[in-house]
C-alpha positions, 0 to 999 in steps of 0.5 A: 566717720562722714567724709571717710565713709564716703569715700569707702562706701563710693570707692565700693561702688565705683571701684575707684579712690579717685571717684570717692575723694572726689565725691567726698570733696564734694560734699567737703568744698560745700562744707567749707563754703556754707560753714563761714555762713552757718557760724553768723548766724549761731553768732546772730540766732544762736545755737540751738535753732541753727544746730538742728535745723543742719542737723535735718538738712545733713541728714536728707543728705546722707539719705540722698547720697545713699541712694543714688550711689545704691541705685547706680543713678547719673554721677551728678547726682552723688555729687549734689547728694555729697553737697547737701550734706556737707553743706548742711553739717553742724558745726558741734566743734565750732559751736562747742569752741565756741561755748569754752571761748564764752565761758572763759574766754581772757582767762588763764583757763580757756588754753587748758580748754582748749587742749582739752577740746583738742585732745577729745576731738583725738580721741574721736579720731581714734574711734571714728576711723576705726569703727567706720574700716570694720562696719565697712569690712565685715558689716557693709560698705554704707555701714559707715555712713549711716554709723556717721548719720545716727552718732552726729543726729544723737551728739548735736541735739544733745549739744542743742539741748544745752541751753546751759552753756549756749552764748545765745543770740547777739544782741537785736542792738549790739553794732553789725560785726564787721566782715573778720576776713578782711583782716590780714592777721586773720586771712593768714591764719586761715590760709594757714589751717587750710594748708594744714586741712589738705595734710589731714584729707591726704594722709586720712587717703593714704593711710587707708589705701597703703593698709588696703595695699598691705593686705591689711584693710582692716589696720588702715583704721588702726594706723589712724587711729595711731596719727590719732592718739599721737596727736590727744596725748601731745595736746594733753600735754600741751593743755598740761604745761604754763606757758610763758612765750607769746602766743604768736612765738608758740604757734610758729614753732608748732607749725614748723615741727607740723612741715616735719611731722607730716613728712615723717609717713614717707619713710614708712616701709611696712605696717610695723614701721607705719605705726611708730611714724603714724604717732609721732606725724600726729604728735605733732599735730595737736599743739599747732591746732590749739594754739591757731583756735587760741590766736583765733580768740585772740584776733577776733571780737567777742560778738564774731568768737563764733563765726572766727571758729568757723572760719578754720573749721572751713579751713581745715574741710576746705583743704580736706576738698582740696587734699582727698581728690588729690592723694586719690588720684596719685594713689589711683597712679602709682599706689599709696605711697605716692599719696603719702607726698600730699601732707608732706607737700601740704606740711610745707605749704602750712610752714611757707605760709606761716614764714609769710604772714609771720609779721601779721599775727600779732606778737602777744600772750594768750592770757595777756592783755586784748590787741588793739581793736580786740574788746574783752568780755566784761565777765563770763557767760554766768552759770544760767547762759546769759551773755555777760552785759560786753559781748 
């Protein structure tokens, strides 16, 4: 909601999707730069303190963005406000995945939990864009951003208050964590997810612009909702299945399907055709992200879990920072159909990255022994939220 609300609000005031996409990209780029550092802070200090501090900064940034754009101040101030809002954005998804991993790490239920989390994410992506486009069309161009800030405030504060599942701060006696991005397996995984993030940024802007070109502005949220619905359904199916294949093989297969899926919207010639294509394209997303998160859980040490998931978040939002303005520029130049070239190209880039870097990913099962250099927790986090001794 925050990214799409920014695009539509700035586009309304400036008359340009490219400017709207660029301002949103500035926020996404700032988030991408800050998220790994925030991830390390979450591991070091615990989630509650970091979530609440980030939320305060984010709300101030959103207020500044609304004020500067409304007042028509020089555009560099728009970008600065967007960067504050993005850099302070609380990484709620990262925190939730880290909690699942701490509770279920090494157990057979973790893939199902990650699949459930992905399905809930997709439900959010159905409701969020639909709500943003409806509020922008029916209430005010700024209403989407305001609603995003309110919902984020409620959700982040609620998560911060759930102390029972918080993995807690890293013990002071623990050794300093390794720099996980020095590892080729982590870099490969982050590069793949970065390419996927480019596709996400492109498809968000292209679908909204496509609906507006068809004279059905509110349908843009529906198309994004269908994309997310396809992803959510496939995520639930993935979580319900018992997987016998090694995790790397599953990940590579998912990426191959995603490469095809992100190109499907190019075949849409009207809204009626675009709806099923959106569902099919979305169905390739959740399995890929589930496998990517499971792979990250496998290849990083337990005390760096939150940072590992934060790097995947960074990759997605960093990709958004590239995909959104690129699609906006193509749409301004030649219409919405040109915008669909961005997700198609991003899917191809993800496939090529996976193909070239597959040798760096460990060929292990998600429930099997940990690969060399990765220590498993001796037990899950207990019901009081205290970390197990091995953490």
